[in-house]
C-alpha positions in Angstrom: 145.7 97.2 104.2 143.7 96.8 101.2 140.1 96.0 101.6 140.2 93.2 99.4 142.6 91.7 101.7 140.8 92.3 104.4 137.9 91.0 103.1 139.7 87.9 102.3 140.9 87.4 106.0 137.5 88.2 107.5 136.0 85.3 105.3 138.7 82.9 106.3 138.3 83.9 110.1 136.9 81.5 112.4 133.7 83.7 113.1 131.1 84.1 110.7 131.4 87.4 108.8 128.2 89.5 109.2 127.3 92.0 106.3 124.4 94.3 106.4 123.0 95.1 102.8 123.0 99.0 102.4 121.2 100.9 99.2 122.9 104.2 99.7 125.9 106.2 101.3 123.8 107.4 104.2 123.3 103.4 104.7 127.0 103.0 104.3 127.7 105.6 106.9 125.3 104.2 109.4 126.7 100.5 109.0 130.0 101.7 109.7 128.8 103.5 112.7 127.3 100.6 114.0 130.6 98.8 114.1 130.2 96.2 111.1 133.6 94.8 109.5 132.3 94.7 106.0 129.2 95.5 104.0 127.4 94.5 100.8 125.1 96.3 98.4 122.9 94.4 96.1 120.8 94.9 93.1 117.4 94.5 95.0 118.0 97.4 96.8 119.7 99.5 94.2 116.7 99.0 91.8 114.5 100.0 94.4 115.8 103.0 95.5 117.1 104.4 92.2 114.4 103.3 90.0 111.4 102.5 92.4 111.3 99.0 90.4 111.8 95.3 91.1 115.0 93.4 90.8 114.8 92.5 87.2 118.3 93.3 85.5 116.8 97.1 84.8 120.2 98.7 86.0 123.1 99.0 83.7 126.8 98.1 84.4 127.7 101.9 84.5 124.8 102.8 86.8 125.9 100.2 89.1 129.6 100.5 89.0 129.0 104.6 89.4 126.8 103.8 92.5 129.5 101.5 94.0 132.0 104.2 93.5 130.1 106.6 95.7 129.4 103.9 98.1 133.3 103.2 98.6 134.1 106.7 98.8 132.0 106.8 101.8 133.9 104.3 104.0 136.9 102.1 104.4 135.1 99.0 105.0 135.3 96.2 102.4 132.5 96.2 99.8 131.0 93.0 98.3 129.0 94.1 95.3 126.4 92.3 92.9 127.5 92.2 89.4 124.3 90.0 88.4 125.0 88.0 85.6 128.0 89.7 84.4 125.9 92.1 82.0 126.7 89.9 79.1 129.2 87.1 77.9 132.7 86.5 79.1 134.0 89.7 77.4 131.4 91.8 79.2 132.1 90.2 83.0 136.0 91.3 82.3 134.6 94.6 81.9 132.5 94.7 85.1 135.4 93.3 86.9 137.6 96.5 85.6 134.9 99.0 86.2 134.1 97.2 89.7 137.6 97.4 90.8 138.2 101.1 89.9 134.8 101.6 91.9 136.8 100.1 94.9 134.8 97.2 95.6 136.6 94.3 97.5 134.7 91.7 96.1 131.9 90.8 93.6 129.7 87.9 92.4 128.3 86.5 89.2 125.5 84.2 88.8 124.1 81.7 86.6 120.5 83.0 86.1 119.6 83.7 82.4 119.4 87.4 81.7 117.2 89.2 82.6 117.8 88.0 86.0 115.5 88.1 88.8 115.9 88.2 92.5 116.8 85.1 94.1 113.7 84.4 96.2 111.3 85.2 93.3 109.5 82.5 91.3 110.1 81.8 87.7 114.2 81.7 87.4 116.2 80.0 84.8 119.9 79.3 84.7 122.3 79.1 81.9 124.4 75.9 81.2 127.1 75.2 83.5 129.9 75.8 81.0 128.5 79.3 80.1 128.6 80.3 83.9 132.1 78.8 84.6 133.5 80.3 81.8 132.2 84.0 83.2 133.5 82.9 86.7 136.9 82.1 85.0 137.0 85.2 82.9 136.1 87.4 86.3 139.2 85.9 88.1 141.4 86.4 85.0 140.4 90.1 84.7 141.1 91.0 88.3 144.3 93.4 88.5 144.2 92.9 92.6 144.5 89.1 93.3 142.8 89.5 96.6 139.7 90.8 94.8 137.1 88.3 96.1 135.4 86.5 93.4 132.2 84.7 94.5 130.4 82.4 92.4 126.4 82.5 92.9 124.1 79.6 91.7 120.6 79.7 91.5 120.2 76.0 90.0 118.6 74.9 93.6 115.2 76.1 92.4 115.5 75.0 88.9 117.4 71.7 89.2 117.4 70.8 92.6 120.0 70.8 95.5 122.3 68.1 93.7 122.8 70.3 90.6 123.3 73.5 92.9 125.9 71.6 95.0 127.7 70.2 91.9 127.8 73.9 90.1 129.3 75.2 93.5 131.8 72.5 93.7 132.8 73.3 89.9 133.0 76.8 90.7 135.7 76.1 93.4 137.6 74.1 91.0 137.8 76.9 88.9 139.1 79.1 91.4 135.9 81.0 93.0 136.9 82.4 96.3 133.3 82.2 97.9 130.5 80.0 97.2 126.9 81.1 97.3 124.1 78.7 96.8 121.0 80.9 96.6 117.5 80.0 98.2 117.8 76.9 100.3 114.5 76.1 101.6 115.4 74.1 104.7 118.1 73.6 107.4 119.0 70.1 105.9 119.8 71.7 102.7 121.9 74.4 104.3 123.8 71.5 106.1 124.3 69.6 103.2 125.6 72.7 101.0 128.3 73.5 103.5 129.3 70.1 104.1 130.0 69.1 100.2 130.7 72.6 98.8 134.9 72.6 99.3 135.4 75.9 100.3 133.8 79.2 102.4 130.2 79.5 101.7 127.7 82.6 102.0 124.2 82.4 103.5 121.7 85.0 102.5 119.1 86.1 105.0 116.1 87.3 103.1 113.3 88.4 105.6 110.3 86.4 104.9 112.1 84.8 101.6 112.6 81.2 100.9 115.2 80.4 103.4 115.0 79.9 107.0 115.9 82.9 108.6 118.7 82.2 111.2 120.9 84.0 113.7 124.6 84.3 112.4 125.6 81.9 115.2 123.3 79.4 114.2 124.8 79.7 110.6 128.1 79.6 111.7 127.3 76.3 113.5 125.9 74.9 110.2 129.3 75.8 108.7 128.7 79.2 106.6 131.8 81.4 106.4 129.8 84.9 105.7 126.2 85.8 105.9 124.4 88.9 104.2 121.2 90.8 105.2 120.7 92.3 101.5 117.3 93.8 101.8 116.6 94.3 105.7 117.4 98.0 105.3 115.6 98.5 102.3 112.4 97.1 103.8 112.9 98.9 107.2 113.4 102.2 105.4 110.1 101.6 103.3 108.3 100.9 106.5 109.4 103.9 108.3 108.7 106.3 105.4 105.6 104.7 104.7 104.4 105.5 108.3 106.1 108.8 108.0 104.2 110.2 105.1 100.8 108.8 106.6 101.5 110.5 109.9 102.0 113.8 107.7 99.0 113.2 105.7 96.7 112.7 108.6 98.0 115.0 111.1 99.8 117.8 109.0 102.9 117.4 111.1 105.7 115.3 112.1 105.4 116.0 115.7 104.5 112.6 117.0 107.2 111.1 114.7 109.9 113.1 116.3 111.1 110.1 118.7 111.6 108.0 115.6 113.9 110.7 113.7 117.4 111.5 114.2 118.0 114.9 115.4 119.5 117.7 113.3 122.6 117.9 115.3 122.9 113.9 115.5 122.2 113.6 111.6 124.8 116.3 110.7 127.3 114.5 113.0 126.5 111.0 111.3 127.4 112.7 107.6 130.4 114.4 109.0 129.7 117.8 109.0 132.1 118.9 112.3 134.9 116.9 110.7 134.4 118.9 107.3 134.1 122.3 109.2 137.3 121.5 111.2 139.2 120.7 108.0 138.0 123.9 106.3 139.2 125.8 109.4 142.4 124.0 109.2 143.2 124.9 105.6 142.1 128.6 106.1 144.5 129.0 109.0 147.1 127.4 106.9 146.3 129.4 104.1 146.2 132.8 106.0 149.4 132.1 108.1 151.4 131.7 104.7 149.9 134.6 103.1 151.0 136.6 106.2 154.3 135.3 106.0 154.8 136.2 102.2 153.5 139.7 103.0 155.9 140.1 105.8 159.0 139.0 104.0 158.4 141.9 101.2 
């Protein structure tokens, strides 16, 4: 089954789809090993890990599409990708969809922020007009070659124009054909309930730790009415926390000895990245080639 089709099925399923965020291919492997059904990767973690900079449209379309290609090569899980504002106008959006499809993503979202965008939980956001954003959503829908590629419409209008405008935009995006709707950064459970009640389509919740929205368990979000939830920055925050402690330990003690309980072992890490499977495949191919060569020599 194509990952696009699988993602659509998971979104439509009765149980909420929980997608952890990853920012590198190692995280992809770890999320898969943990048993998740799908994953996501956003510009926030990508900008932090690739550039050491904040989420503010500093990565290009080609940089992100190449990153997603590496991530999708590392897993068979469906990947929900971040296409920011589409990297330009409707023509740029169409190219974005084509490159992301080639990369292997199962879905992507286009947002209505003014370029350069900001993280949805940062202050100072601005949004484009309804028509400009809806044209981008339609351009994305028209450009996809796989009809099951999930196109999610994200609006940040709640912060700039209030919840009524955000809901109205999500309703229009659904009417335009968007498969999944994302009203970013509601500040209360009441707002979340209104969004899920008034938007006529599957909605996504965004669990950003210490961000603007209530941090709710998946079961509570499902009860509210959400079809999916992402944890886009938790891995990045956790990795930063762990590395800060590790480097402080090395600086203080001159060794990693006391940090060993918080590390994978050499053997476990190699197993995680697939070394034994790789070596087994190499041995199989060598044995095949040697047998074939021996057979050819015997036939002379």
